[in-house]
N, C-alpha and C positions, 0 to 999 in steps of 0.2 A: 505405613512407614517401613515395614520389613521389606516390602517389594521394592521401594525406592533404594534402600540400602543394598539389596541384592543386585539391583541394576547398576548401582555405582561401582560395585566390585568388578564389574565387567567393562567399565569404561577405560579406554586406552588414552592416556593423557595427551600423547603427541597428536593423535587424531582429533581429539577435542580442541586442542590449541590450533590445529590447522583450520578447523571450521570457524573458530573465533577470528582468525586472521582473515579468512575469506569474507566474513560478514562485515569487516571494516570498510570494504570497498563499496561505495555508493556514488551517486551523481556528484557529490561534493568531494569525494576522495577517489578519483579515477586512478591515480597512481600513488603509491606509498613506498617509502624507503624502509630499510630494516630498522633504523633508529626510531622512525615515526611509529612503526608497528610495535616495537618493544616498549616505547613510552605509553602508547595507548592501552596496551594490555598488561603493563607492569611485568614484562618478561625480560630475561637476559638476552642481549643482542645475539649471543652465540646460539642460543636455542632457536630464536627467530630465524637466524641465518640458515640453520640446518633445515628447518621446516620449509621455508620459502624456496630454498634450493631444490628440495625434493619435489615440491609442487611445480616448480619450473621444469624440472626434468620430466615430469609426467604430463606437461602441457596444460596444467590447471592455471598456472600463472605464467606471464611473459615478462621478460626483463627489458626495460628501455635502455639501450646501450649508451644513450646520450647522457642520462642523469642517474643511471643505475637503480632507478626505482622500478617497482613491480606493478603490473596491471593484470586484470583477469584475462585468462587465455582462451583461445578459440575452442579448446576441448571442453571447457566449462560451459561455453555457449551451446555446443552440440548436445551436451548432457541436459542442459536446461530446456532445449527445444524438445528433446525426447520426453522429458518429464511433463512439459506443457501439453504435448499431444496426448499424453496418457491421463491427464488430470480431468476428472469428470466435470468438475465445476466449470473449468474453462471451456471444455468441449461443448457442454450444454449451453453456455452463455454466449458464445460467439455469434450464432445466428440471431439472437435477440439484440446484441449490440449493433449488428448490421441493420436490423429492422429499425432500431431506435435512431440510428444515424440517418436512415432514409426518411424517417418521419420528421426529424428536426433539422437535418442538414448540418448538424454539429457533431463534434467529437464525443464519443461515448466511451466509458471506462468501466472496468471491473476491478474492484479493490477489496483487499482483505486486511485484517488487522494482524500485523506481524510484530509481536512484542508490544511495544507502546506506540508504534507508528503505523500509518497506513501504507500498504504496499500495493503498487499498481501491477496487476498480473496479466491484463489483457486490455485491448483498446481497438476501437474502430475510428480511424481518423477522418475528419471532415475533408471534403475535396475543395472547400472554399479557399480563396486566396488568403484571407485572414482567418486563422483557426487557432484553437487552443489545444495543446496536447502536453502530456507529461510522459516522460520516457517509461517504458515497461521496466520494472525493477526499481523504479524510484520510490523512495520512502519519504513521507511527509508527516507533519504533526496533524493529529486529528481535530484539534479544537477549532481550526480555522477553515475547515472544508465540509462540504455537504456530506460526502461519503464518511468522513470521520464522525460526524454527529450521528449518522445512522448507525455506525458500528458501535458507538458508545451508548446508544439510546436505551438499551435494556440491561446495561450492566448495573451491578450494585454500586452504591455510592462510594464504598470503600475501595472498589476496584478503580473507579474513576479518579478518586483522590490519589491513588498510587500512580496512575498514568500522569496526572498533573505534577506530582512530586518529581517524576523522572524527567518529563519534558518541559515543565513550566508552562506558562501561557504567553509566549512572546508575541509582540505586536508586529504585524506586517503592513497593515494599512490602518487608516482611521476607523475602519469598520471591524477590525479584528476583536474578537471577544477576549478580554484579558482578566476577567473576574470570574471566579469559580461559580458564584451564585447565578450570574448571567448564563454561563455555560450549562449549568444544571437546568435552568429554565428552558433553554433551547432544546435540551435533550428530552425533557418532558413533553415539549411541543412535538418533537419528531416522533416520539413514541405514540402519542395520541393521534397524530395525523397520518402516520405511515410514510412520511418523507421528510427530507430536510433540504435547506437551501444555504448556499454560500453566496452572499451578495457583496462582492468585492472585499472579502475578508482575508483572502490570502494574496490576491493580486488586484491592483487597481484595474477597473474596466472589465473584470471577468466575473461571470455568474455561473453557478452550478446548481443542479437539482439532482438529488439522489434518493433511492429507495432501497429497502433491505431485501436480501435474499436469505431464505431460511432453509434448513435441512429438515429431514423427516422428524427430528426431535423438536421442531419449532424454534430452534436456536438460530439467531442471526449469524451467518457465517461469512457474509460478503455484502457488498453494496454495488449497485450500478448507478452511473450518473451520466447526465448530459452537461457538457462544459462548452461555453462559448462567450464571445464578446457581449457585454451587457447591452450594447446598443441594438443587438438583434433580438433581444428578449422583450417584446412589448407584453402588455397584460394578457392579451388573448393567447399569445404563444406560451406564456408561463403556465396558464391553466391547461393548455393542450399538452405541454411537456410533462407536467406533473402527472397527469392521467396516464400518459404513455410510459413514463418511467415506472410508475406503480404497476401497470399492467404487465410490462415485460419482466419486472422483478418477480411478480406473482407467477408468471408462466415458468420462469426458471426454477423457482421454488417448487412448483408442482412437479416438474420433471425430475427434481432431486428427491421427491418422495414426501414433500410437505403436504399435509392435509389441513385446511383451515378448520 
């Protein structure tokens, strides 16, 4: 506790608020106005205006001259690319994502838990005409995805309940899990079998298979998945893909220092 208090003494509020503002931008909020930002963060418009003006001046945000709203700037993208290139997890995973796409012909993803949501941080896109992909940087709820189930699978029940309290269990399709007991059952299954599936639970006609990536402490830190149209997943393919996803996840984990 003393360490946390000591850390808090050195926090600069304006920088903290700037980060809070940047985190508001996602695939559903590509552009935001000063009033929208102020309302979402319960801040004064004058404070928000000063911060976003500074971020615009530094190229972190860009202003749309048509509607006066702000969007993420090119400089932030450049910084993100540099961070991505330096990230060990991504660097190690990319060759395995490529191999998984070669095996399956489908899009493969690398996903981590960011707060209470799944964050897509790397991807190898299928070259088929009909393909499934989620934008890098997109955040989605974990209860309706294979990667989300994997990432939640070894959490304590109170941690899972906290995530549910924040996100809820909204329905996207007739197959979406909307009951806590059913979700916990799915997580127990994922933990026991070493993989999870999403059978049209987030989008109609889409199937995903995911497996966990562990660090040297045996902690699940990420998940990789195959995503594609369900009509291309027959029973023999599913068995092959489950094995492939588990093998590539295990290989990544080994490179990161995990020892079974």
